[in-house]
C-alpha positions in Angstrom: -32.2 52.4 93.3 -32.2 55.3 90.8 -35.0 56.8 88.6 -34.4 57.7 85.0 -36.4 59.4 82.3 -36.1 58.9 78.5 -37.8 61.9 76.8 -39.7 62.3 73.5 -36.6 63.8 72.0 -34.9 60.4 72.1 -36.5 58.3 69.4 -35.9 56.6 66.0 -38.2 55.1 63.4 -36.4 51.9 62.7 -35.0 49.1 64.8 -31.3 48.9 64.1 -28.4 47.5 66.1 -26.3 50.6 65.0 -28.3 52.7 67.5 -26.3 53.4 70.6 -27.9 52.8 74.0 -29.3 56.0 75.6 -29.1 54.7 79.1 -27.5 52.0 81.2 -29.4 50.9 84.3 -28.9 48.6 87.3 -31.4 46.0 88.5 -34.1 47.7 90.5 -33.8 51.1 88.7 -37.0 52.7 87.5 -37.2 54.0 83.9 -40.1 56.1 82.6 -40.6 56.8 78.9 -42.3 59.8 77.1 -43.4 58.0 74.0 -43.4 59.5 70.5 -46.6 58.7 68.5 -46.1 57.3 65.0 -47.2 60.6 63.4 -44.7 62.7 65.4 -47.2 65.1 66.8 -48.7 66.0 63.4 -52.1 65.7 65.1 -53.1 67.5 68.2 -56.2 68.1 70.3 -56.9 71.0 68.0 -56.7 68.9 64.8 -59.7 68.4 62.6 -60.6 65.7 60.1 -59.3 68.0 57.3 -55.8 67.8 58.8 -55.6 64.1 57.9 -55.0 65.1 54.2 -51.7 66.8 55.1 -50.1 64.0 57.1 -46.5 63.1 56.3 -45.4 59.4 56.6 -41.9 58.1 56.8 -40.7 54.7 55.5 
C-alpha cells in the first residue's frame, strides 16, 4: 500500500475529459488532497469585508 499527495498546485476550474490524470493508484493506496478554494486564495485570515469588492471570478 502506497501513500500519495495531490497538492494545491494541481487544479483546474472546469471538468473536461482533456485533462490528463495526475496520478495512477492501486487498490488500497491512500490519497490525500490539498484542496484549492473557489476564490484561489484571494481571501485570507487577514482579509476584511472591504476585500470582497476586489474579488476576481473566472467563468
